[in-house]
C-alpha positions in Angstrom: 41.8 37.5 20.6 42.1 39.4 17.6 45.7 41.0 17.9 47.9 40.8 15.0 45.8 37.9 13.1 43.6 40.1 11.2 45.1 41.5 7.4 43.2 44.4 6.3 42.7 44.3 2.7 41.2 47.4 1.5 39.8 50.2 3.8 39.2 54.3 3.5 38.1 54.4 7.2 39.6 56.4 9.8 42.2 54.0 12.1 40.2 54.7 15.2 37.1 52.9 13.2 39.4 50.3 12.0 40.6 49.8 15.2 36.9 49.4 16.2 36.2 47.7 13.6 39.1 45.4 14.5 37.9 44.8 18.1 34.7 43.8 17.4 35.6 41.3 15.2 38.1 40.3 17.7 34.8 40.2 20.4 32.2 38.2 18.0 34.6 35.7 17.5 35.3 35.3 21.6 31.2 34.6 21.8 30.4 32.6 18.5 32.1 30.1 16.5 33.8 31.2 13.7 31.0 28.6 11.4 28.5 30.9 12.7 28.7 33.5 10.2 25.5 35.8 9.8 25.5 36.1 13.5 28.5 37.6 13.6 28.0 39.8 10.8 24.8 40.8 13.2 27.0 41.7 15.9 29.6 44.2 14.2 26.2 45.1 12.5 24.2 46.5 15.2 27.4 47.8 17.1 28.1 49.7 14.2 24.8 51.3 13.5 24.2 52.1 18.0 28.1 53.8 17.5 28.3 55.2 14.3 24.9 55.5 13.4 22.4 53.6 11.0 23.1 52.4 7.6 25.6 49.6 8.0 25.7 46.6 6.4 28.3 43.7 7.0 29.4 40.3 5.4 30.9 37.7 7.1 32.3 34.5 4.9 35.0 32.5 3.6 33.8 32.1 0.0 32.2 35.2 -1.4 32.4 38.4 -3.9 31.3 41.8 -4.2 30.3 45.0 -5.7 29.1 47.6 -3.2 28.7 51.6 -3.0 29.2 52.4 -0.3 29.9 55.9 1.9 33.4 58.0 1.7 35.3 56.8 4.3 32.9 53.9 5.7 34.6 51.1 4.4 36.9 48.2 5.7 37.3 44.0 4.1 39.5 42.1 6.5 40.3 38.3 7.2 40.9 36.1 10.1 42.4 33.5 9.2 40.4 31.9 6.4 37.3 34.2 7.4 36.8 37.7 5.7 34.7 40.2 6.4 33.1 43.4 4.5 31.7 46.2 6.4 30.1 49.2 4.9 27.9 51.8 5.1 25.6 52.7 2.4 25.1 54.7 -0.4 22.7 56.0 -2.5 23.4 58.4 -5.7 21.8 61.4 -4.1 20.8 63.4 -7.4 18.6 59.9 -8.2 17.2 59.4 -4.5 15.9 63.1 -4.8 14.0 62.8 -8.2 12.3 59.7 -5.9 10.2 61.5 -3.1 8.5 64.7 -3.7 9.5 67.4 -2.1 6.4 69.6 0.0 6.7 72.2 -2.4 6.2 70.0 -5.3 2.9 68.5 -3.3 1.8 71.4 -2.6 1.1 72.0 -6.5 
């Protein structure tokens, strides 16, 4: 089990959501080998999508870098031994997104 073995690097998640992420990682590592990083990522992502709504991204591996935009309160990076797990819910610039999709009023014009 993962209890006491995970080291949280950075997070802005509520404590309960952090506990869910660590619990899911422990469960995934009970099911999959540590080398099956894609399966671990998919397992964690799908459950977070189910519980907290769609849009979650999960990266699992021993050597990766990232620079992501995420929703406030939806980011955690932690390590279990040499395995790093990055879980976040993607965010977009709402002002920019509003310009990409015309409103119904604009379509009627």
